[in-house]
N, C-alpha and C positions, 0 to 999 in steps of 0.2 A: 504494499500500500504507498511507504513511502516515496518510493522509486515515482509512481504516478504523480503523488501531489507533486514532489520536486518537480515532476515534468511542468506539471501545471501551472507552478509559480515562474517557472523559466519563459513560456509561453507568454503567459501576461505581464512579465517583464519588460522582456521584448518589445510586445504592443504598445505597452506606458512610453517606452520610449522613445520608438516609431514618431507615438503624436503629440509630441510635446512640441509646442510653439517657440518658435525663437528666442522670446522674452522670456522663457523659464515657466510660463504658466501651460495649465492643462483648458483648453477651453471646447469640452462636451458640452451637447445640447444640454437644456434644464426644459424637457419638453411638456407641455400643455395638453389639452385639447385645444381645436380650432378657436375657440371663443376670441383670443388675441389677434389671430389672421382675422377674422371676421371684421373687428372693430378698427383696425388698422386700415383697413380698405374701407369701412365707412370715413373712418376720419378723413382719409388724402380723398375722396371725392368730397364730402363735406366743406373741406375745408378751398378745393380747386386744385390743387396741386397733382398734375399730371405724370405719371411714372408707370406706364403703362406693362414695360416690361417686370418690375416688381412687383404689379397687381396681379397680373396675369399668373405669376409665379405661386401667390399667394391665393387663387383659384385653383391653380390645380392640385394646392394639398388638401384644401376645403371637399373640394370634390371626393377627393381620395378618401376620406375620412366616412363618407355619408354610408349610413347601412343601407342593407333592401329593404327593409320597412319606410327609407324614407328620412329617418331620422337619424340624427347625432347623437354619440355617445362620449362620456368621458373616459372610460375605461371598460375592456372587454364585454365582461358580465354587468354593465346595466340595465335594469329590465327594461326592456323596450324600449328607451332611448333617454334623452333632457329634453325638457320641452323650451327652456330658457334657449338652450345648447341651438338647438335645430331653428329657434326665430331666429337667432344670430347669423347663423350661417345661411340661413335660408334668402335674408335682407339682405347679407355683403353679398352673396353670387347676384342678385338682381341686382344690385346698385351696382356692381363691376361692368354690367351691361354684356358681360359676355354670356348671359343665362336669363330665358325667358319663361315667362311663367307655365307656357305649355310644353317644356321641357319635361317628358317623364320622370326624372328623379327631381324635379321641384314641384311636379304635383302628388308622388308621394310624400314630398315634407310636407305641403300644403294640408294633405289629407291628414297628418300624422299632427302637427298643429292643430287644426279643428278639432280634432279628434280627443286632444286632451285639454281642451276649455280656449283655446286663441290668445291672443296676447295679452291679455288680461291675466291668464294663470302664469305671465313670466316671473324672474324674480325682481328686487327692484331693481340692479343695477341693468337691469336689462330695459325693466320699466321706461328707467332715467333716460338709457338711451335714445330711447323710441320716442318720448316726449322731446326731448331736445333737437331730434331731428326730425320734429314734426308728424310722428306715426301713432301718439297717441294724445289727447290734450291733457295739459297740467289738472291735476287734482286744486281744488280751491285752498287745501291746503295742505303744506307738506306737517309732517309728523315733528317735525324739532323744527323750533322758530332759529333763524339765524344768530340771535343775540346770545345763543348760547357760547358760543368761543367770549363772550364780554365774560362770564360769571367768573369771579375771582377764585383765588387755591383754596381759599378758606370755607368754600361753598361745597356741604358733605355731595354733591353733583356738580363739576365742573368740565369745560372741554380737556384737559389735561390730564383726566383720569380715565381716558379712554386711551386705550395702548396706542403708540406711533404709528405703527401701521395702518390705522382704523382713520387716526385726525387727519394723516394726507389723504384719506379717500373723502373721510367728512368735508373738511373744508371745501374742496371744489364741489361738493354736491349740495352742499347747503345755497351757496351762490345761485348754481344754477336753476335750483328750485326755489330760492328765493325772487328770481328776476324771472322766474316763467319763462327761461330763454328756450328761443326756437331757431336754430339756423337757418336762412333761406334753404327752401325746400324745393326750388326749382327744378333742378335735375332729378330726385329723387326717386326713387321708384313708391306708389302709393301700396299700402300693407292693409287698406280697409278691408278688405276681404278676408283677413283674418280675425276679423274682431267677430265677436260672438254676440248676440242680438242680446239675450238673457244680462248680457253685464253692463254694469253703467256705466255711462262714457263717464261724469263724476267720481272715479276711480279713486282710492287710494292705495297709495303706493303698498302699503303694509297695513293691515289689519291688528287692530290693539290683539293683542293673542292672549291677553289676561287681565286681574286687577290689577298684579302688579305692576303693566306697561302702563297700565292710563295712569296710576300714581306718581309714576316714575316722568311722565310727560308733565303729569299734573304742576307737581313738584321743580321739576325747570325752567314752568313759564311762572309760577308764583315767585320762585328766585328772580327770575329776570324783571319782575315787576317793582321789587325790591330796589332795583339801582336806581342810582340818583341820573334825573337826568328825562328831555322830552320824548316822547316814545319816538319820532322822526329821527334827531339825535340819535337816538342807540343807535337804530337801525343803519344808519350812515357809519358808527361807530362801526355796528358790527362787519358791514360789508369791506372797509378799509382794514380792519384787522383781519379780516381773512385774506382780503389779496398779499395783505404784506406778510400773514404767517405763509404762502405758499411762496411766493417769490424770496423768501430768504432760505429756503429750503430745498433750491433747485443747484442740482449736481453739475460738476463741470458741463457734464454732456449733455446739459441744458432740460435734463427728466429731471421729476421731483421725485425726490426718494430712490431714485433708480428703479422705481417699478412702474411696469408700461399702463395699469389699468388710473392710479392716481395722475398718472404725468393727460393721459385722454380726459380726464376731468377735467386736470387744469387746464388746457387748451380751450374745454367751452365754457370752462369757468370765466378766463378772460377775455376770452370772448362778448363773455354776457355783461361784462364789466366793460365796454366799451372798447377791447383793443382790435384793431386792425389783425386781420387774416394775415397780412404780409409784416406784420411785428416782429424786432428781432428775435425777441422772448419767447413767440410759436413757434417761428420757423426753425430755431436752435434745439425746438421740444419735439421738433418731427423731427429735424435730421435726429438726434439723440435715439429716440427711438428706432429709426432703422437701424441702430447700429446693433440693436438686440435680435435681426435675423440671425438666424439659425440654418444649415443645410440638413436635411433628415434624409431618410428612403422615400417619403411619400411629398419632397419639396421644399420650399422656403416655409420657415417657421418663427412667427415673432414669438418670442420667448416673453414670460411675465417678468422677469430681470434676466442680466447674466450671475452664472454660478461659479465663475473664475474662480475668484478666491477659494472657496469652499474646497472646489477639485482640486485646484493645486495644492493646496495645505493637507487633506487628505491622504490624498495621492504621495506626495511626498512623505507623510507620514508611513503609506503602506509599503512604500519600496525601500526606506530605512531597517520598518520589522521584517524584511527579506531579507535581511542583510545585504542591502548595497550601502555600500559605504558611503560618509556627507561629502569626504572627499571625491567622489564621482561627479561630475559635471553637470549630470542630469539631478542631482540633489542641489549641487553650489549654485545654481542657475534659479530653480525652483524656490531656495530659501532666500536666495535674492532679492526675487517679484513679491514673494510673501512679506518680507519686511518691510519692501518699499509701498505697501500697501498698510501699514499700521496706520491707525489714525490717531492724530494730533489737534484736532479741532474738537471743542464742545459739539456734543448734541442736544435732543431733547431728553435724551437720559439723563443730564445730569440735574434736572428738575426734580428727579426721584430721590436722588445718589448726588449732592452736591461736592463731597468731602473726597474727591479723587479724582486724581488727571487724568484725561482720554490717555487710551491705552490697547485699546481694543481693537478687533478689525471687522469686518463687514462681510457682506455674501457676495458683492455682486463687485465685478474688476474698478467702477469710479464710484466707487462707495466711500463717502468720506466724511460723513456723520451719523451715520447709523450703522453703528456696530453694535452685533450679537455674541450672546457666551459660546454657542455653541460653535460661531467659527471662530472665538479666539481662544477657545482651547486648543480649539483642531489646526488655528498657525503654531501656536504654543508648543506643541506636541511636536509639531513637526520642524519647529527651533530650536528643540531641548538641546540636542546634542551639539550639534555648533553654538548654541550660546555656550554649553561646557568649556568645549574650545578656544571659542573668540570672544575676546573681552568686547569687542564691539557689536556683536549681537546682545550682550548682555543684560545690560542696563533695557534694553527695548524688550526681553524674555519678562524679566523683574516688574516692568510695566503693566506689562498685559496679563502679570500674575495678580498684580495687585486690582487692577479693575473687575478681575471674574471674582476674586473674596467678596470684593467691596458688591456685587450685585445680586448676594443672596438674601432671600427675603426673610422677611419677620417672619415666617412662619417657617423657615428652615428649607426649601426646597427653591431651585433657580428656574427665573422666568427666560423667555430668549431673548427680551430687549430690553427694558425698561426692569425696573429693579419698584415693585408693590406698588404695581398698577393691576389691583385685581379687586376694586369694588364693583360687589356683585349688582348692585344695585342699577348698573348699565346694560347687564346681560337682557331686563324688561324693555330698552330703548325698543322703540317700535319699527325697526330697520332690521330688513332679514339678513340673517348674519353674524347680529350684536352677539349673539350666544357665544359665537366663540372667538370674534374678531375686535369684539367689542373691548376686552382687558386681554391681559399677557401674564395671566398666574402661572404660578410654580407648575412643570410637569413633570411625570417621571422620565421622560427621555432626556428632557434637561438636567435634571437632577443627577439621573444616573451618570451621564455620559460626564459631567464634571465633576464628582466623584472617582469616576474612572481616570479621569487624568491626571488630580490631586492626588489618587495612590497611587499609581502608576510612574509618573512624571516629575511630579513633587516630592514624594515619598512621603505623604501623609497619612496617620494611621485614624483608626475611628478614635483614640484617643484625644486627636485636633476638635477644639469646641465646635468647630464648624462643619466638620467630617461629619461631627456626633448629630447633629441639627439635621442635615442631610440625610442621614442613614435615617433616622427616627421620621422624618417626613415619607420618605420612602415608605416603610413598614405600615405606616398611618393611611397610607392611599392605596396600599392592595387590595385589589379584588378581593371577595372572597372565594372566585374560584383557584386564588395563586397569580392570576396575571395583573401587568398594571398596562394601564390605557397611555400610547404614544401619541402627543398631539400634534407632531410636525413628520410624523411615519405613519405606514401603513404595520398597524396599528396597535394591537395586543401583541403581536411579536416584536415589534418594534420597542414599546417602552417597556414590558418583560426584558428582554435582551441588554436594556439599557440598565436597567435598576440592577439586574443577576449579578456582570458585569462590575459597576459600579460598586455596589456593598463589596463582592469578593475582591476587588483591589485595595480596597481600605482596610480588608483584614477581617470583614464578617466570615465567621468561620462556615464553612460547608455544611454543617447539618445542625445553621438556624435554622426555626421554624420557617422563616419568611423564602431563605432561600431555597429548602426542600419543596414548598409550595408551588414556587415559580418553578422548578424543574420537573415537578409533576406535571404541571399544564402544559410544558412544552413536549413532556414525552407524549401525553395523553392525545394532544393535537397533531403528531409524528404523521406524515401520509405515509400511504403503504407503499411509495415508489423511494422512500426514506428521506423525504425533504417534506418545505414547510411551505406554505401559503395561506395569503389571509387577502380577504374579499374588500375592494375599498368603501363594500356594504356596512364592513364592521365602522367605519369613519359615521357613516351618515346615522346608524341605527343604535350608535353608543352600546354596541355586543357582540363578542367577536362571532363573525361570519367565516367558515372557510372557503376559498377559492375553490377547491375541489381539484386543483393543480398544486405543484410546485413551482415558488420564482428562486431565482439565484439568490438575488439580494437577501429577502426572507431566511431562505434556507442555511445562509453565511450569517444569520443574525443566531438564528436559534441556537445551531451549532457553538459560534464563539461563547454564546452563553453556559453553555453545557460545556467547553474545553476550561472555562474559568472556575467550575465545579467538582470536576471528576478528575482524579489521578492519572486515569487509565483509560484509555478509550475505549467503551461500551459498545457494545453492538450495536447503540443505537446510533451513535456517534460515527462509527464506521461505515453503517449504509448513509447517514447524512452526506458524509465526505464522497462517497460514490455517485449517489444523487446531484450533488452539487460539480460534481467536477464533468458528468453528461449533462445537466443543464447548460453548463457554461460552451457546453459544443453542439448545442440544439439550439435553433433560431426561430422557435414556433414563438405562439402570442404570448406565451407565460415569458419569454424573456425581455419584451417589452413592456410589462405590466407595469404603471403605474404602482410607486411602492412607495412615494412621497404625497404629502398633503399639506393644504393650502387652506383655504374655505371648505369647510362640509360642505356638498353635494357640488360644487361649484369648479373648485381649482385642486385635482391630482395631477403628479407630475412624473415622469419616467426619465429618472436622471442616467444619460446615457455612461454616466461616471460611474454609478454603482455597481455593476456588474466586472469593474475591475478593482475596485476601492474593497468591498465589502468581502469577494471571495478570497483577493489575496491577501488578509489579514487574515482570513480567517486559517487560511493555508500554509500559511505562515506558522501560527499560533501553534496549531495543532503539528506540525512537522517540531517546531522547537520543543515544546513540551512531552513530548510521547516518545519523541524518537533522539533527538540531539541531548536534551538534558540527562536523560536516562542513559546514555553513552558514557557522559562523563565520569 
């Protein structure tokens, strides 16, 4: 078995070396569904920018992704199809001018949309896009008034209680809705045939889901009324502050926080505020979005953002774990790239964590003010050996470590982006997705991986007070069946892997009850072929749902967790290793199945790098622990 593992490790290393960019990075695609492709076409047509070669390539990918029943899906086993995604794809294809309503594939899409409720059953973001481009009437009232942005931090609910990734979407969204902005729709297609007659034209973007939602909005409105000033003055102040909020957070490439969706919304918000289509800030934003394009087997794809720092840090670490020397050029150039992407500017994270200097890393290539814990620990893992040898790296490494430690939440866990942004009242805000995107609480995947970094790379143990608090958080948040829920991956396999490897790295004994329960859960869900696979439906339903097939990354996660616990390679581990190697050399739909999560029900991602990173780490740890260490 060890010879087969060694051969696969060598193959992965050679492939990664061949795919490294000249600047030392790895620019693997961060692939989502065709929503962003559709929105890019709609944006270009709306602002009158002609780029027909580019648009044709986006059209090709959207066409390739359509299912036999006429719908589009975010993932292979999504039942039937996704209504909002189908509306977006259908609209973009019509707007492109290269597809007509009477095309057979378009008729199928139209039938699916009508059978599932029409435009009014779409998600909030889709409805907003349809309203701003003239396809749906604006409702008389939007659920959240724009004056929310004026509420002071002392208020129990205020704008900066929302997570950073929520704020950069909410600010332009509130401006657009407040202005009831509709861009000139002279050349846009008419989607009125997709309105169901039973739906009221004066629709709401999102119904109040509960008494708590009504109470939350009532509280916001009452707080706004207590602000000093005349209503119109406050209104103008809110518009100005929203504009300033957006402009101050534009990255060097022209995008807002380096997200496609927030930049898309910002462009329309600025147009609503009176900016011309040819204004430099809008032209720069569109050019920035175009740099998000990536090539896939299905054609050009607009990524939600680039994942270059994440990919490069994880790959450098995986190669080093596979005994590639830090003096090798592949590692030196990668680590030089990573070092150059460390943040030295304060971002919004400092609002809730003002006592530490910047020092984190972000996810994308051009991110300068939006660091996160996951990318920072990934970068620090990659740089550790180099920092031990070279003083020029050492201060950057310690600066990053201090930032990670400072980001621990008061409850003992770690968030993704901002400390203590877990005001549960905000989950009742009546905008779709607020339950997940409104706040950035501690999660098992972030807490587990941070502990794994602190144990493996910083050599901290359970005796350290911050580590102890992190472990206690994980134990407290373990599911009854022994699993953990992972926020940024799919899903229970992801969270359980992070929790088990994290606790083991800081010295939690293998016979600890939480460890044993987690291991038992993983063994109970192992597939007959020896691997593991979990459906994106788990994220939507918040309960484990098997995929019915094994995927490479999820199999690698489960195996890595078991390897961290077992002293000897159990039969289940050996079976899993055989399955993992087999899956890496098969290219069916399971190879490209999305195992990254963004927003529940709307954004799922196939990281093209994941079938290299996690298998390489797992194969290397298997070989080192069970063969090389045992032979010493």
